[in-house]
C-alpha positions in Angstrom: -9.8 -37.1 14.4 -10.2 -36.6 10.7 -11.0 -40.4 10.2 -13.6 -40.2 13.1 -15.3 -37.1 11.4 -15.4 -38.9 8.1 -16.9 -41.9 9.7 -19.6 -39.8 11.4 -20.1 -37.9 8.2 -20.6 -41.1 6.3 -23.0 -42.6 8.8 -25.1 -39.4 8.9 -25.0 -39.3 5.1 -26.2 -42.8 4.7 -29.1 -42.4 7.2 -30.1 -39.1 5.5 -30.0 -40.8 2.1 -32.2 -43.7 3.1 -34.8 -41.6 5.1 -35.0 -39.0 2.3 -35.5 -41.7 -0.3 -38.0 -43.8 1.7 -40.1 -40.8 2.8 -40.1 -39.3 -0.7 -41.1 -42.5 -2.4 -43.7 -43.2 0.3 -45.1 -39.7 -0.1 -45.2 -40.0 -3.9 -47.0 -43.4 -3.8 -49.5 -42.2 -1.0 -50.2 -38.9 -2.8 -50.7 -40.7 -6.2 -52.9 -43.4 -4.6 -55.0 -40.7 -2.8 -55.5 -38.7 -6.1 -56.4 -41.9 -8.0 -58.9 -43.0 -5.2 -60.4 -39.6 -5.0 -61.0 -39.0 -8.7 -61.4 -42.5 -10.1 -63.4 -44.1 -7.2 -64.8 -41.1 -5.3 -63.3 -42.3 -2.1 -60.0 -42.0 -0.1 -58.5 -42.1 3.4 -59.0 -39.1 5.8 -55.5 -39.6 7.2 -53.7 -39.6 3.8 -53.1 -35.9 3.4 -51.8 -35.3 6.9 -49.5 -38.2 6.5 -48.5 -37.1 3.0 -47.5 -33.6 4.3 -45.6 -35.1 7.4 -43.5 -37.3 5.2 -42.8 -34.5 2.7 -41.8 -32.1 5.5 -39.7 -34.7 7.2 -37.9 -35.6 4.0 -37.3 -31.9 3.4 -35.8 -31.3 6.9 -33.5 -34.3 6.4 -32.6 -32.8 3.0 -31.7 -29.5 4.8 -29.3 -31.3 7.0 -27.8 -32.8 3.8 -27.5 -29.4 2.4 -25.4 -28.3 5.4 -23.0 -31.0 4.5 -22.8 -30.0 0.9 -22.7 -26.3 1.5 -26.0 -26.0 -0.4 -28.0 -23.5 1.8 -28.8 -20.2 0.2 -27.0 -17.1 1.5 -25.7 -13.7 0.5 -22.0 -14.1 0.3 -20.8 -11.3 -2.0 -19.3 -9.2 0.7 -17.4 -12.1 2.5 -15.9 -13.2 -0.9 -14.4 -9.7 -1.3 -12.8 -10.0 2.2 -9.3 -11.4 2.9 -9.1 -15.1 3.5 -8.7 -14.6 7.3 -11.8 -12.6 7.5 -13.8 -15.1 5.4 -12.6 -17.9 7.8 -13.7 -15.8 10.9 -17.1 -15.2 9.2 -17.5 -18.9 8.3 -16.8 -20.0 11.8 -19.3 -17.2 13.2 -21.9 -18.6 10.7 -21.4 -22.1 12.0 -21.6 -21.1 15.6 -24.8 -19.0 15.1 -26.4 -21.7 13.0 -25.5 -24.4 15.5 -26.9 -22.3 18.3 -30.2 -21.8 16.4 -30.4 -25.6 15.5 -29.6 -26.5 19.2 -32.4 -24.2 20.4 -34.9 -25.7 17.9 -33.9 -29.2 19.0 -34.3 -28.3 22.6 -37.6 -26.4 22.2 -38.9 -29.1 19.9 -38.1 -31.8 22.4 -39.8 -29.8 25.2 -42.9 -29.7 23.0 -42.7 -33.3 22.2 -42.6 -34.1 26.0 -45.4 -31.6 26.6 -47.8 -33.1 23.9 -47.0 -36.7 25.0 -47.9 -35.9 28.6 -51.2 -34.3 27.4 -52.0 -37.5 25.2 -53.1 -35.4 22.3 -54.1 -37.3 19.0 -54.3 -35.6 15.7 -57.9 -35.9 14.3 -56.5 -35.8 10.7 -54.0 -38.7 11.0 -55.1 -40.3 14.2 -51.5 -40.3 15.3 -50.3 -39.1 18.7 -49.2 -35.5 18.1 -45.8 -36.0 19.9 -44.9 -38.5 17.1 -45.6 -35.8 14.5 -43.5 -33.2 16.3 -40.7 -35.5 17.0 -39.3 -34.9 13.6 -38.2 -31.4 14.7 -35.7 -32.4 17.6 -34.4 -35.4 15.5 -33.8 -33.4 12.3 -32.4 -30.4 14.3 -30.1 -33.0 16.0 -28.8 -33.9 12.5 -28.3 -30.2 11.7 -26.3 -29.7 14.9 -24.1 -32.8 14.3 -23.4 -31.3 10.7 -22.5 -27.9 12.2 -20.2 -29.6 14.8 -18.5 -31.5 12.1 -17.9 -28.3 10.1 -16.5 -26.5 13.2 -14.1 -29.4 14.0 -13.0 -29.6 10.4 -12.5 -25.9 10.4 -10.5 -26.1 13.6 -8.4 -28.8 12.1 -7.5 -26.6 9.1 -9.7 -28.2 6.5 -11.4 -26.0 4.0 -15.0 -25.8 4.4 -18.0 -23.6 3.4 -16.8 -22.6 0.0 -18.4 -23.8 -3.2 -15.3 -25.4 -4.6 -15.1 -27.6 -1.5 -18.7 -28.8 -1.6 -19.9 -32.3 -2.6 -21.4 -31.0 -5.7 -18.1 -29.4 -6.8 -16.3 -32.7 -6.2 -18.8 -34.6 -8.2 -18.8 -32.0 -11.2 -14.9 -32.1 -11.0 -14.8 -35.9 -11.2 -17.1 -35.8 -14.3 -15.1 -33.2 -16.3 -13.6 -34.7 -19.5 -9.8 -35.1 -19.7 -9.3 -35.5 -15.9 
C-alpha cells in the first residue's frame, strides 16, 4: 500500500507543480501586459483583471493542497507538542479527519454551486466566461485537498510519521543540503 500511496502522492505533486507554475506564469504575464497596455498605450482588455484574479486564486488553492503534503499550513501547536507522543498522534488524526470533512463539504457544496450556475447559464460580465467554469476551481482543488488528507490518514494508519516538521518535505530538502552529510 505504501507504494500505491507514494505513486498517488507523486502524481498529485506533479499535477500541482505544473498547474501552479503555469497559472502563476500566465498571471504574471497577463498582469504585466495589462499594466503596460494601460499606462503606456492607454488601453487594455476588460476581461484581464478578472482572469488574472482567477488564475492567481486557482494557483493559491493548488498551492494550499501542496502545503497539506508538506505540512506547511499555519497552526498553533505548542500544546500538542507538550503532550505525550500517543496524544499527539490522536490529535494529528483528529486534525486530519476534521480537515478532510471540511474540505469534502467544500468540494460537495462547490460542485452543487457549479451545477446550479451551469443550469442557470450565467456568464460573467467581467471575463465573459460561464460562471460555472470560474467556480469549478473550488470542487477541483478541494478534491486535491481531500486526496491529500486521505493519504495522510492512510500513512498514519500504516504507522508512518506524518504531520511533524521534521517529516515535512522542507525538512528533507534542508537535511539533504546540510554540509557533511
